[in-house]
All heavy atoms as a GROMACS GRO file, in nm:
protein
  600
    1MET      N    1  -0.958   1.232  -2.422
    1MET     CA    2  -0.898   1.130  -2.335
    1MET      C    3  -0.766   1.185  -2.284
    1MET      O    4  -0.720   1.160  -2.160
    1MET     CB    5  -0.857   1.005  -2.408
    1MET     CG    6  -0.793   0.900  -2.337
    1MET     SD    7  -0.904   0.845  -2.206
    1MET     CE    8  -0.927   0.681  -2.225
    2ARG      N    9  -0.688   1.259  -2.353
    2ARG     CA   10  -0.560   1.316  -2.309
    2ARG      C   11  -0.586   1.414  -2.196
    2ARG      O   12  -0.499   1.418  -2.096
    2ARG     CB   13  -0.491   1.390  -2.421
    2ARG     CG   14  -0.358   1.439  -2.383
    2ARG     CD   15  -0.275   1.469  -2.511
    2ARG     NE   16  -0.145   1.529  -2.481
    2ARG     CZ   17  -0.039   1.466  -2.469
    2ARG    NH1   18  -0.042   1.334  -2.458
    2ARG    NH2   19   0.077   1.519  -2.439
    3SER      N   20  -0.700   1.481  -2.200
    3SER     CA   21  -0.735   1.580  -2.096
    3SER      C   22  -0.764   1.499  -1.964
    3SER      O   23  -0.732   1.557  -1.851
    3SER     CB   24  -0.859   1.657  -2.140
    3SER     OG   25  -0.937   1.705  -2.025
    4HIS      N   26  -0.822   1.387  -1.975
    4HIS     CA   27  -0.845   1.304  -1.852
    4HIS      C   28  -0.718   1.253  -1.789
    4HIS      O   29  -0.707   1.254  -1.670
    4HIS     CB   30  -0.924   1.175  -1.891
    4HIS     CG   31  -1.068   1.216  -1.924
    4HIS    ND1   32  -1.152   1.283  -1.839
    4HIS    CD2   33  -1.147   1.187  -2.034
    4HIS    CE1   34  -1.273   1.299  -1.899
    4HIS    NE2   35  -1.259   1.240  -2.021
    5ARG      N   36  -0.620   1.224  -1.866
    5ARG     CA   37  -0.488   1.185  -1.816
    5ARG      C   38  -0.420   1.288  -1.734
    5ARG      O   39  -0.366   1.261  -1.628
    5ARG     CB   40  -0.388   1.132  -1.924
    5ARG     CG   41  -0.439   0.992  -1.979
    5ARG     CD   42  -0.334   0.956  -2.079
    5ARG     NE   43  -0.379   0.837  -2.146
    5ARG     CZ   44  -0.327   0.783  -2.234
    5ARG    NH1   45  -0.218   0.837  -2.294
    5ARG    NH2   46  -0.375   0.665  -2.304
    6ARG      N   47  -0.428   1.414  -1.786
    6ARG     CA   48  -0.365   1.529  -1.716
    6ARG      C   49  -0.443   1.542  -1.573
    6ARG      O   50  -0.382   1.589  -1.479
    6ARG     CB   51  -0.384   1.654  -1.798
    6ARG     CG   52  -0.290   1.638  -1.914
    6ARG     CD   53  -0.289   1.762  -2.003
    6ARG     NE   54  -0.194   1.840  -1.925
    6ARG     CZ   55  -0.138   1.952  -1.977
    6ARG    NH1   56  -0.167   1.994  -2.090
    6ARG    NH2   57  -0.060   2.020  -1.899
    7LYS      N   58  -0.559   1.520  -1.571
    7LYS     CA   59  -0.645   1.546  -1.450
    7LYS      C   60  -0.619   1.437  -1.346
    7LYS      O   61  -0.648   1.451  -1.227
    7LYS     CB   62  -0.797   1.557  -1.477
    7LYS     CG   63  -0.823   1.684  -1.564
    7LYS     CD   64  -0.956   1.690  -1.585
    7LYS     CE   65  -0.988   1.826  -1.668
    7LYS     NZ   66  -1.130   1.839  -1.707
    8MET      N   67  -0.568   1.326  -1.394
    8MET     CA   68  -0.545   1.216  -1.307
    8MET      C   69  -0.401   1.224  -1.235
    8MET      O   70  -0.382   1.155  -1.135
    8MET     CB   71  -0.555   1.069  -1.377
    8MET     CG   72  -0.694   1.033  -1.412
    8MET     SD   73  -0.682   0.871  -1.476
    8MET     CE   74  -0.661   0.900  -1.645
    9ILE      N   75  -0.314   1.304  -1.281
    9ILE     CA   76  -0.188   1.318  -1.220
    9ILE      C   77  -0.186   1.364  -1.073
    9ILE      O   78  -0.120   1.312  -0.994
    9ILE     CB   79  -0.098   1.400  -1.316
    9ILE    CG1   80  -0.069   1.348  -1.452
    9ILE    CG2   81   0.030   1.445  -1.252
    9ILE    CD1   82  -0.002   1.433  -1.557
   10ALA      N   83  -0.258   1.464  -1.045
   10ALA     CA   84  -0.262   1.534  -0.920
   10ALA      C   85  -0.307   1.425  -0.815
   10ALA      O   86  -0.237   1.408  -0.712
   10ALA     CB   87  -0.344   1.654  -0.918
   11PRO      N   88  -0.426   1.364  -0.820
   11PRO     CA   89  -0.465   1.262  -0.724
   11PRO      C   90  -0.361   1.149  -0.703
   11PRO      O   91  -0.340   1.110  -0.580
   11PRO     CB   92  -0.594   1.204  -0.779
   11PRO     CG   93  -0.648   1.306  -0.880
   11PRO     CD   94  -0.531   1.376  -0.933
   12ILE      N   95  -0.296   1.107  -0.806
   12ILE     CA   96  -0.197   1.000  -0.807
   12ILE      C   97  -0.078   1.047  -0.725
   12ILE      O   98  -0.026   0.981  -0.639
   12ILE     CB   99  -0.167   0.940  -0.927
   12ILE    CG1  100  -0.279   0.866  -1.001
   12ILE    CG2  101  -0.051   0.856  -0.925
   12ILE    CD1  102  -0.269   0.832  -1.146
   13VAL      N  103  -0.028   1.165  -0.758
   13VAL     CA  104   0.094   1.219  -0.692
   13VAL      C  105   0.069   1.244  -0.559
   13VAL      O  106   0.153   1.209  -0.454
   13VAL     CB  107   0.128   1.352  -0.769
   13VAL    CG1  108   0.245   1.417  -0.676
   13VAL    CG2  109   0.194   1.308  -0.909
   14ILE      N  110  -0.051   1.316  -0.519
   14ILE     CA  111  -0.078   1.336  -0.377
   14ILE      C  112  -0.097   1.205  -0.299
   14ILE      O  113  -0.049   1.193  -0.183
   14ILE     CB  114  -0.211   1.416  -0.370
   14ILE    CG1  115  -0.192   1.556  -0.430
   14ILE    CG2  116  -0.254   1.445  -0.220
   14ILE    CD1  117  -0.080   1.634  -0.368
   15SER      N  118  -0.160   1.107  -0.347
   15SER     CA  119  -0.170   0.974  -0.293
   15SER      C  120  -0.054   0.908  -0.257
   15SER      O  121  -0.021   0.857  -0.154
   15SER     CB  122  -0.262   0.882  -0.367
   15SER     OG  123  -0.386   0.928  -0.389
   16VAL      N  124   0.048   0.912  -0.362
   16VAL     CA  125   0.179   0.850  -0.334
   16VAL      C  126   0.263   0.928  -0.224
   16VAL      O  127   0.315   0.853  -0.140
   16VAL     CB  128   0.265   0.850  -0.478
   16VAL    CG1  129   0.402   0.814  -0.447
   16VAL    CG2  130   0.196   0.751  -0.568
   17ILE      N  131   0.245   1.056  -0.229
   17ILE     CA  132   0.316   1.136  -0.124
   17ILE      C  133   0.273   1.101   0.017
   17ILE      O  134   0.341   1.083   0.107
   17ILE     CB  135   0.310   1.298  -0.162
   17ILE    CG1  136   0.395   1.312  -0.272
   17ILE    CG2  137   0.352   1.374  -0.039
   17ILE    CD1  138   0.376   1.470  -0.333
   18VAL      N  139   0.134   1.106   0.026
   18VAL     CA  140   0.067   1.077   0.163
   18VAL      C  141   0.107   0.919   0.205
   18VAL      O  142   0.138   0.904   0.322
   18VAL     CB  143  -0.079   1.093   0.155
   18VAL    CG1  144  -0.146   1.041   0.282
   18VAL    CG2  145  -0.114   1.236   0.132
   19ILE      N  146   0.106   0.835   0.122
   19ILE     CA  147   0.128   0.694   0.152
   19ILE      C  148   0.286   0.690   0.196
   19ILE      O  149   0.320   0.621   0.294
   19ILE     CB  150   0.098   0.594   0.042
   19ILE    CG1  151  -0.049   0.584   0.021
   19ILE    CG2  152   0.164   0.461   0.056
   19ILE    CD1  153  -0.094   0.509  -0.093
   20VAL      N  154   0.372   0.760   0.129
   20VAL     CA  155   0.516   0.747   0.175
   20VAL      C  156   0.534   0.811   0.300
   20VAL      O  157   0.603   0.768   0.386
   20VAL     CB  158   0.602   0.811   0.055
   20VAL    CG1  159   0.743   0.836   0.096
   20VAL    CG2  160   0.609   0.732  -0.067
   21TYR      N  161   0.471   0.923   0.317
   21TYR     CA  162   0.467   0.992   0.455
   21TYR      C  163   0.420   0.899   0.572
   21TYR      O  164   0.487   0.877   0.671
   21TYR     CB  165   0.382   1.116   0.451
   21TYR     CG  166   0.371   1.176   0.599
   21TYR    CD1  167   0.478   1.242   0.646
   21TYR    CD2  168   0.254   1.164   0.656
   21TYR    CE1  169   0.470   1.305   0.772
   21TYR    CE2  170   0.238   1.224   0.800
   21TYR     CZ  171   0.346   1.294   0.840
   21TYR     OH  172   0.334   1.345   0.964
   22TYR      N  173   0.313   0.835   0.548
   22TYR     CA  174   0.263   0.736   0.653
   22TYR      C  175   0.369   0.626   0.684
   22TYR      O  176   0.412   0.599   0.805
   22TYR     CB  177   0.138   0.665   0.605
   22TYR     CG  178   0.012   0.749   0.597
   22TYR    CD1  179  -0.092   0.718   0.504
   22TYR    CD2  180  -0.008   0.850   0.684
   22TYR    CE1  181  -0.214   0.800   0.512
   22TYR    CE2  182  -0.120   0.921   0.688
   22TYR     CZ  183  -0.221   0.897   0.596
   22TYR     OH  184  -0.336   0.975   0.600
   23VAL      N  185   0.417   0.565   0.577
   23VAL     CA  186   0.511   0.458   0.593
   23VAL      C  187   0.640   0.509   0.654
   23VAL      O  188   0.691   0.450   0.760
   23VAL     CB  189   0.542   0.397   0.457
   23VAL    CG1  190   0.666   0.294   0.466
   23VAL    CG2  191   0.424   0.332   0.404
   24VAL      N  192   0.696   0.618   0.620
   24VAL     CA  193   0.818   0.674   0.680
   24VAL      C  194   0.795   0.708   0.819
   24VAL      O  195   0.872   0.686   0.925
   24VAL     CB  196   0.874   0.787   0.601
   24VAL    CG1  197   0.987   0.854   0.670
   24VAL    CG2  198   0.928   0.739   0.461
   25TYR      N  199   0.693   0.793   0.856
   25TYR     CA  200   0.658   0.846   0.986
   25TYR      C  201   0.638   0.731   1.079
   25TYR      O  202   0.698   0.720   1.189
   25TYR     CB  203   0.539   0.931   0.978
   25TYR     CG  204   0.509   0.995   1.106
   25TYR    CD1  205   0.581   1.092   1.179
   25TYR    CD2  206   0.393   0.946   1.179
   25TYR    CE1  207   0.541   1.150   1.285
   25TYR    CE2  208   0.363   0.990   1.298
   25TYR     CZ  209   0.443   1.102   1.356
   25TYR     OH  210   0.398   1.160   1.483
   26PHE      N  211   0.551   0.634   1.044
   26PHE     CA  212   0.526   0.536   1.127
   26PHE      C  213   0.643   0.425   1.138
   26PHE      O  214   0.659   0.359   1.240
   26PHE     CB  215   0.392   0.459   1.106
   26PHE     CG  216   0.284   0.534   1.133
   26PHE    CD1  217   0.209   0.613   1.049
   26PHE    CD2  218   0.235   0.550   1.271
   26PHE    CE1  219   0.089   0.698   1.085
   26PHE    CE2  220   0.130   0.620   1.308
   26PHE     CZ  221   0.049   0.689   1.217
   27GLY      N  222   0.726   0.427   1.043
   27GLY     CA  223   0.835   0.342   1.048
   27GLY      C  224   0.942   0.383   1.151
   27GLY      O  225   1.000   0.304   1.225
   28PHE      N  226   0.953   0.524   1.157
   28PHE     CA  227   1.042   0.580   1.269
   28PHE      C  228   0.995   0.544   1.401
   28PHE      O  229   1.059   0.512   1.501
   28PHE     CB  230   1.065   0.720   1.246
   28PHE     CG  231   1.163   0.764   1.145
   28PHE    CD1  232   1.128   0.855   1.040
   28PHE    CD2  233   1.293   0.720   1.155
   28PHE    CE1  234   1.220   0.872   0.951
   28PHE    CE2  235   1.386   0.749   1.055
   28PHE     CZ  236   1.352   0.835   0.952
   29LEU      N  237   0.852   0.554   1.414
   29LEU     CA  238   0.791   0.536   1.544
   29LEU      C  239   0.817   0.384   1.583
   29LEU      O  240   0.835   0.351   1.695
   29LEU     CB  241   0.638   0.573   1.550
   29LEU     CG  242   0.616   0.710   1.546
   29LEU    CD1  243   0.463   0.736   1.538
   29LEU    CD2  244   0.665   0.780   1.671
   30ILE      N  245   0.787   0.296   1.490
   30ILE     CA  246   0.802   0.153   1.504
   30ILE      C  247   0.945   0.120   1.550
   30ILE      O  248   0.966   0.032   1.637
   30ILE     CB  249   0.765   0.066   1.383
   30ILE    CG1  250   0.607   0.084   1.361
   30ILE    CG2  251   0.802  -0.067   1.403
   30ILE    CD1  252   0.559   0.032   1.234
   31ALA      N  253   1.054   0.179   1.486
   31ALA     CA  254   1.184   0.160   1.527
   31ALA      C  255   1.211   0.197   1.672
   31ALA      O  256   1.306   0.142   1.734
   31ALA     CB  257   1.283   0.237   1.425
   32LEU      N  258   1.140   0.301   1.723
   32LEU     CA  259   1.171   0.359   1.852
   32LEU      C  260   1.102   0.287   1.967
   32LEU      O  261   1.155   0.282   2.080
   32LEU     CB  262   1.132   0.507   1.864
   32LEU     CG  263   1.218   0.604   1.773
   32LEU    CD1  264   1.158   0.735   1.773
   32LEU    CD2  265   1.354   0.603   1.814
   33LEU      N  266   0.989   0.220   1.926
   33LEU     CA  267   0.904   0.150   2.042
   33LEU      C  268   0.929   0.005   2.040
   33LEU      O  269   0.963  -0.060   1.932
   33LEU     CB  270   0.749   0.181   2.016
   33LEU     CG  271   0.721   0.341   2.022
   33LEU    CD1  272   0.571   0.358   1.982
   33LEU    CD2  273   0.742   0.397   2.160
   34ASP      N  274   0.895  -0.049   2.150
   34ASP     CA  275   0.899  -0.204   2.180
   34ASP      C  276   0.765  -0.251   2.222
   34ASP      O  277   0.672  -0.167   2.250
   34ASP     CB  278   0.998  -0.237   2.278
   34ASP     CG  279   1.138  -0.209   2.236
   34ASP    OD1  280   1.165  -0.227   2.111
   34ASP    OD2  281   1.226  -0.185   2.320
   35GLY      N  282   0.738  -0.384   2.211
   35GLY     CA  283   0.629  -0.437   2.259
   35GLY      C  284   0.513  -0.426   2.160
   35GLY      O  285   0.517  -0.430   2.049
   36ILE      N  286   0.385  -0.427   2.237
   36ILE     CA  287   0.270  -0.420   2.165
   36ILE      C  288   0.251  -0.307   2.071
   36ILE      O  289   0.176  -0.306   1.968
   36ILE     CB  290   0.144  -0.448   2.250
   36ILE    CG1  291   0.013  -0.478   2.169
   36ILE    CG2  292   0.124  -0.326   2.341
   36ILE    CD1  293  -0.009  -0.618   2.146
   37TRP      N  294   0.304  -0.193   2.108
   37TRP     CA  295   0.286  -0.073   2.030
   37TRP      C  296   0.356  -0.076   1.897
   37TRP      O  297   0.308  -0.024   1.798
   37TRP     CB  298   0.351   0.057   2.113
   37TRP     CG  299   0.279   0.096   2.224
   37TRP    CD1  300   0.304   0.069   2.352
   37TRP    CD2  301   0.150   0.159   2.225
   37TRP    NE1  302   0.207   0.125   2.449
   37TRP    CE2  303   0.120   0.167   2.354
   37TRP    CE3  304   0.070   0.195   2.120
   37TRP    CZ2  305  -0.013   0.237   2.395
   37TRP    CZ3  306  -0.045   0.267   2.168
   37TRP    CH2  307  -0.077   0.276   2.290
   38LYS      N  308   0.457  -0.158   1.885
   38LYS     CA  309   0.526  -0.194   1.757
   38LYS      C  310   0.419  -0.250   1.655
   38LYS      O  311   0.422  -0.209   1.541
   38LYS     CB  312   0.649  -0.270   1.773
   38LYS     CG  313   0.722  -0.295   1.651
   38LYS     CD  314   0.837  -0.382   1.680
   38LYS     CE  315   0.957  -0.282   1.711
   38LYS     NZ  316   1.094  -0.329   1.710
   39TYR      N  317   0.345  -0.338   1.701
   39TYR     CA  318   0.251  -0.414   1.618
   39TYR      C  319   0.132  -0.322   1.583
   39TYR      O  320   0.086  -0.320   1.469
   39TYR     CB  321   0.213  -0.548   1.677
   39TYR     CG  322   0.317  -0.634   1.697
   39TYR    CD1  323   0.368  -0.668   1.821
   39TYR    CD2  324   0.397  -0.698   1.580
   39TYR    CE1  325   0.479  -0.749   1.836
   39TYR    CE2  326   0.502  -0.779   1.593
   39TYR     CZ  327   0.543  -0.809   1.726
   39TYR     OH  328   0.646  -0.891   1.750
   40ALA      N  329   0.089  -0.254   1.691
   40ALA     CA  330  -0.037  -0.161   1.666
   40ALA      C  331  -0.001  -0.054   1.564
   40ALA      O  332  -0.073  -0.008   1.477
   40ALA     CB  333  -0.068  -0.096   1.805
   41LEU      N  334   0.130   0.002   1.582
   41LEU     CA  335   0.169   0.108   1.488
   41LEU      C  336   0.206   0.056   1.354
   41LEU      O  337   0.223   0.135   1.262
   41LEU     CB  338   0.287   0.198   1.555
   41LEU     CG  339   0.239   0.290   1.674
   41LEU    CD1  340   0.356   0.366   1.723
   41LEU    CD2  341   0.136   0.394   1.631
   42GLY      N  342   0.226  -0.073   1.339
   42GLY     CA  343   0.252  -0.135   1.214
   42GLY      C  344   0.135  -0.156   1.125
   42GLY      O  345   0.125  -0.151   1.005
   43ILE      N  346   0.020  -0.184   1.208
   43ILE     CA  347  -0.115  -0.198   1.136
   43ILE      C  348  -0.169  -0.066   1.086
   43ILE      O  349  -0.237  -0.058   0.981
   43ILE     CB  350  -0.210  -0.283   1.220
   43ILE    CG1  351  -0.143  -0.417   1.244
   43ILE    CG2  352  -0.343  -0.294   1.168
   43ILE    CD1  353  -0.225  -0.500   1.359
   44PHE      N  354  -0.160   0.040   1.172
   44PHE     CA  355  -0.226   0.168   1.154
   44PHE      C  356  -0.180   0.229   1.013
   44PHE      O  357  -0.269   0.258   0.928
   44PHE     CB  358  -0.193   0.257   1.256
   44PHE     CG  359  -0.279   0.378   1.254
   44PHE    CD1  360  -0.406   0.382   1.272
   44PHE    CD2  361  -0.216   0.500   1.239
   44PHE    CE1  362  -0.497   0.494   1.276
   44PHE    CE2  363  -0.293   0.619   1.245
   44PHE     CZ  364  -0.422   0.612   1.252
   45PRO      N  365  -0.060   0.231   0.966
   45PRO     CA  366  -0.014   0.293   0.844
   45PRO      C  367  -0.066   0.204   0.731
   45PRO      O  368  -0.102   0.261   0.617
   45PRO     CB  369   0.133   0.310   0.842
   45PRO     CG  370   0.175   0.215   0.962
   45PRO     CD  371   0.064   0.206   1.057
   46LEU      N  372  -0.068   0.074   0.751
   46LEU     CA  373  -0.125  -0.014   0.643
   46LEU      C  374  -0.260   0.015   0.617
   46LEU      O  375  -0.314   0.027   0.497
   46LEU     CB  376  -0.116  -0.162   0.681
   46LEU     CG  377   0.032  -0.214   0.678
   46LEU    CD1  378   0.044  -0.355   0.738
   46LEU    CD2  379   0.090  -0.204   0.546
   47ILE      N  380  -0.354   0.030   0.717
   47ILE     CA  381  -0.484   0.064   0.691
   47ILE      C  382  -0.512   0.211   0.625
   47ILE      O  383  -0.585   0.221   0.540
   47ILE     CB  384  -0.570   0.066   0.829
   47ILE    CG1  385  -0.580  -0.069   0.884
   47ILE    CG2  386  -0.706   0.114   0.823
   47ILE    CD1  387  -0.614  -0.094   1.028
   48LEU      N  388  -0.432   0.308   0.682
   48LEU     CA  389  -0.438   0.445   0.624
   48LEU      C  390  -0.399   0.442   0.469
   48LEU      O  391  -0.459   0.503   0.391
   48LEU     CB  392  -0.352   0.540   0.705
   48LEU     CG  393  -0.406   0.579   0.837
   48LEU    CD1  394  -0.292   0.651   0.898
   48LEU    CD2  395  -0.534   0.649   0.829
   49SER      N  396  -0.286   0.357   0.436
   49SER     CA  397  -0.240   0.351   0.309
   49SER      C  398  -0.347   0.283   0.206
   49SER      O  399  -0.368   0.331   0.094
   49SER     CB  400  -0.121   0.285   0.293
   49SER     OG  401  -0.008   0.350   0.368
   50ALA      N  402  -0.408   0.175   0.264
   50ALA     CA  403  -0.511   0.116   0.184
   50ALA      C  404  -0.636   0.208   0.158
   50ALA      O  405  -0.694   0.213   0.048
   50ALA     CB  406  -0.565  -0.012   0.257
   51VAL      N  407  -0.675   0.274   0.266
   51VAL     CA  408  -0.782   0.374   0.232
   51VAL      C  409  -0.749   0.486   0.137
   51VAL      O  410  -0.827   0.522   0.055
   51VAL     CB  411  -0.820   0.443   0.377
   51VAL    CG1  412  -0.929   0.553   0.357
   51VAL    CG2  413  -0.886   0.328   0.471
   52MET      N  414  -0.630   0.533   0.147
   52MET     CA  415  -0.585   0.635   0.047
   52MET      C  416  -0.581   0.587  -0.092
   52MET      O  417  -0.618   0.656  -0.193
   52MET     CB  418  -0.439   0.690   0.097
   52MET     CG  419  -0.395   0.800   0.031
   52MET     SD  420  -0.497   0.941   0.063
   52MET     CE  421  -0.446   1.063  -0.047
   53ALA      N  422  -0.532   0.458  -0.103
   53ALA     CA  423  -0.526   0.407  -0.239
   53ALA      C  424  -0.663   0.380  -0.288
   53ALA      O  425  -0.698   0.412  -0.412
   53ALA     CB  426  -0.454   0.257  -0.233
   54LYS      N  427  -0.765   0.336  -0.213
   54LYS     CA  428  -0.895   0.317  -0.246
   54LYS      C  429  -0.969   0.457  -0.291
   54LYS      O  430  -1.038   0.464  -0.399
   54LYS     CB  431  -0.979   0.263  -0.137
   54LYS     CG  432  -1.127   0.251  -0.160
   54LYS     CD  433  -1.165   0.131  -0.249
   54LYS     CE  434  -1.312   0.109  -0.246
   54LYS     NZ  435  -1.365   0.088  -0.382
   55VAL      N  436  -0.946   0.561  -0.217
   55VAL     CA  437  -0.990   0.687  -0.253
   55VAL      C  438  -0.930   0.740  -0.390
   55VAL      O  439  -1.002   0.790  -0.463
   55VAL     CB  440  -0.967   0.786  -0.142
   55VAL    CG1  441  -0.987   0.929  -0.184
   55VAL    CG2  442  -1.042   0.748  -0.019
   56CYS      N  443  -0.801   0.717  -0.406
   56CYS     CA  444  -0.741   0.755  -0.527
   56CYS      C  445  -0.799   0.678  -0.657
   56CYS      O  446  -0.839   0.737  -0.752
   56CYS     CB  447  -0.591   0.715  -0.534
   56CYS     SG  448  -0.495   0.775  -0.674
   57ILE      N  449  -0.826   0.557  -0.635
   57ILE     CA  450  -0.882   0.466  -0.742
   57ILE      C  451  -1.027   0.517  -0.775
   57ILE      O  452  -1.059   0.528  -0.887
   57ILE     CB  453  -0.884   0.318  -0.699
   57ILE    CG1  454  -0.744   0.263  -0.703
   57ILE    CG2  455  -0.972   0.232  -0.791
   57ILE    CD1  456  -0.714   0.130  -0.646
   58GLU      N  457  -1.101   0.546  -0.671
   58GLU     CA  458  -1.240   0.599  -0.683
   58GLU      C  459  -1.227   0.728  -0.769
   58GLU      O  460  -1.313   0.763  -0.850
   58GLU     CB  461  -1.300   0.616  -0.555
   58GLU     CG  462  -1.347   0.489  -0.484
   58GLU     CD  463  -1.415   0.515  -0.355
   58GLU    OE1  464  -1.429   0.618  -0.320
   58GLU    OE2  465  -1.453   0.413  -0.294
   59ARG      N  466  -1.142   0.822  -0.727
   59ARG     CA  467  -1.112   0.946  -0.795
   59ARG      C  468  -1.084   0.937  -0.942
   59ARG      O  469  -1.142   1.003  -1.036
   59ARG     CB  470  -1.023   1.031  -0.724
   59ARG     CG  471  -1.005   1.179  -0.787
   59ARG     CD  472  -1.136   1.255  -0.763
   59ARG     NE  473  -1.126   1.380  -0.825
   59ARG     CZ  474  -1.214   1.443  -0.907
   59ARG    NH1  475  -1.328   1.381  -0.919
   59ARG    NH2  476  -1.194   1.548  -0.962
   60ILE      N  477  -1.003   0.836  -0.978
   60ILE     CA  478  -0.964   0.812  -1.110
   60ILE      C  479  -1.085   0.775  -1.193
   60ILE      O  480  -1.104   0.802  -1.301
   60ILE     CB  481  -0.846   0.715  -1.120
   60ILE    CG1  482  -0.712   0.786  -1.059
   60ILE    CG2  483  -0.826   0.661  -1.250
   60ILE    CD1  484  -0.605   0.689  -1.043
   61HIS      N  485  -1.163   0.684  -1.132
   61HIS     CA  486  -1.292   0.633  -1.207
   61HIS      C  487  -1.380   0.753  -1.232
   61HIS      O  488  -1.444   0.752  -1.331
   61HIS     CB  489  -1.361   0.524  -1.126
   61HIS     CG  490  -1.286   0.392  -1.128
   61HIS    ND1  491  -1.264   0.317  -1.239
   61HIS    CD2  492  -1.235   0.310  -1.028
   61HIS    CE1  493  -1.198   0.215  -1.211
   61HIS    NE2  494  -1.175   0.205  -1.084
   62GLU      N  495  -1.388   0.841  -1.121
   62GLU     CA  496  -1.479   0.954  -1.149
   62GLU      C  497  -1.428   1.038  -1.268
   62GLU      O  498  -1.504   1.094  -1.344
   62GLU     CB  499  -1.481   1.041  -1.022
   62GLU     CG  500  -1.568   0.991  -0.912
   62GLU     CD  501  -1.560   1.066  -0.786
   62GLU    OE1  502  -1.492   1.175  -0.787
   62GLU    OE2  503  -1.630   1.034  -0.681
   63ILE      N  504  -1.307   1.064  -1.273
   63ILE     CA  505  -1.242   1.137  -1.383
   63ILE      C  506  -1.270   1.079  -1.515
   63ILE      O  507  -1.295   1.143  -1.611
   63ILE     CB  508  -1.092   1.173  -1.351
   63ILE    CG1  509  -1.080   1.259  -1.231
   63ILE    CG2  510  -1.030   1.230  -1.479
   63ILE    CD1  511  -0.934   1.276  -1.176
   64LYS      N  512  -1.244   0.952  -1.528
   64LYS     CA  513  -1.268   0.866  -1.651
   64LYS      C  514  -1.427   0.876  -1.688
   64LYS      O  515  -1.449   0.886  -1.817
   64LYS     CB  516  -1.235   0.727  -1.630
   64LYS     CG  517  -1.076   0.708  -1.632
   64LYS     CD  518  -1.050   0.560  -1.624
   64LYS     CE  519  -0.902   0.542  -1.627
   64LYS     NZ  520  -0.860   0.402  -1.612
   65LYS      N  521  -1.512   0.886  -1.598
   65LYS     CA  522  -1.651   0.889  -1.637
   65LYS      C  523  -1.687   1.039  -1.674
   65LYS      O  524  -1.791   1.064  -1.724
   65LYS     CB  525  -1.739   0.869  -1.519
   65LYS     CG  526  -1.743   0.729  -1.482
   65LYS     CD  527  -1.835   0.687  -1.364
   65LYS     CE  528  -1.839   0.557  -1.317
   65LYS     NZ  529  -1.912   0.541  -1.193
   66GLY      N  530  -1.610   1.141  -1.650
   66GLY     CA  531  -1.634   1.267  -1.693
   66GLY      C  532  -1.690   1.349  -1.567
   66GLY      O  533  -1.726   1.470  -1.592
   67GLU      N  534  -1.671   1.307  -1.441
   67GLU     CA  535  -1.718   1.390  -1.331
   67GLU      C  536  -1.594   1.451  -1.271
   67GLU      O  537  -1.561   1.436  -1.154
   67GLU     CB  538  -1.778   1.278  -1.230
   67GLU     CG  539  -1.915   1.216  -1.278
   67GLU     CD  540  -1.961   1.107  -1.176
   67GLU    OE1  541  -1.919   1.119  -1.054
   67GLU    OE2  542  -2.030   1.023  -1.223
   68GLU      N  543  -1.534   1.558  -1.340
   68GLU     CA  544  -1.420   1.617  -1.290
   68GLU      C  545  -1.456   1.717  -1.170
   68GLU      O  546  -1.383   1.718  -1.077
   68GLU     CB  547  -1.352   1.698  -1.400
   68GLU     CG  548  -1.288   1.624  -1.501
   68GLU     CD  549  -1.383   1.587  -1.620
   68GLU    OE1  550  -1.502   1.639  -1.631
   68GLU    OE2  551  -1.349   1.501  -1.700
   69ASP      N  552  -1.571   1.764  -1.184
   69ASP     CA  553  -1.614   1.863  -1.077
   69ASP      C  554  -1.726   1.799  -0.986
   69ASP      O  555  -1.840   1.836  -0.985
   69ASP     CB  556  -1.650   1.997  -1.136
   69ASP     CG  557  -1.683   2.106  -1.025
   69ASP    OD1  558  -1.630   2.096  -0.925
   69ASP    OD2  559  -1.759   2.197  -1.066
   70ASP      N  560  -1.676   1.712  -0.911
   70ASP     CA  561  -1.780   1.642  -0.827
   70ASP      C  562  -1.829   1.730  -0.706
   70ASP      O  563  -1.926   1.707  -0.641
   70ASP     CB  564  -1.724   1.504  -0.766
   70ASP     CG  565  -1.601   1.533  -0.673
   70ASP    OD1  566  -1.543   1.628  -0.691
   70ASP    OD2  567  -1.558   1.430  -0.603
   71ILE      N  568  -1.759   1.844  -0.679
   71ILE     CA  569  -1.807   1.935  -0.570
   71ILE      C  570  -1.938   2.005  -0.623
   71ILE      O  571  -2.025   2.047  -0.544
   71ILE     CB  572  -1.696   2.019  -0.520
   71ILE    CG1  573  -1.584   1.944  -0.454
   71ILE    CG2  574  -1.754   2.125  -0.438
   71ILE    CD1  575  -1.461   2.028  -0.408
   72GLY      N  576  -1.943   2.012  -0.747
   72GLY     CA  577  -2.057   2.090  -0.802
   72GLY      C  578  -2.190   2.027  -0.772
   72GLY      O  579  -2.304   2.081  -0.795
   73LYS      N  580  -2.202   1.892  -0.723
   73LYS     CA  581  -2.319   1.824  -0.694
   73LYS      C  582  -2.386   1.878  -0.570
   73LYS      O  583  -2.497   1.855  -0.552
   73LYS     CB  584  -2.280   1.676  -0.683
   73LYS     CG  585  -2.238   1.602  -0.814
   73LYS     CD  586  -2.214   1.459  -0.778
   73LYS     CE  587  -2.152   1.385  -0.886
   73LYS     NZ  588  -2.113   1.252  -0.853
   74TYR      N  589  -2.306   1.937  -0.493
   74TYR     CA  590  -2.356   1.969  -0.351
   74TYR      C  591  -2.404   2.120  -0.343
   74TYR      O  592  -2.355   2.195  -0.389
   74TYR     CB  593  -2.249   1.932  -0.245
   74TYR     CG  594  -2.214   1.791  -0.251
   74TYR    CD1  595  -2.096   1.750  -0.310
   74TYR    CD2  596  -2.290   1.695  -0.203
   74TYR    CE1  597  -2.048   1.624  -0.304
   74TYR    CE2  598  -2.257   1.569  -0.204
   74TYR     CZ  599  -2.133   1.521  -0.263
   74TYR     OH  600  -2.098   1.389  -0.270
   0.00000   0.00000   0.00000
């Protein structure tokens, strides 16, 4: 079980970094733009962050099941 926890660290850290990047990058764009673009660019990082979180959760479930090397299936 301890081995599984160590393998979960990388996906979680990468997911957090990418989500923070999306929020900060699009936050600056939203601050610079006016009108409809502000709302469009506000929704886009939310969607990307949700997808990234979903992928991270799926990867954690794979690691817990023991499928550490999922590329080996292909």
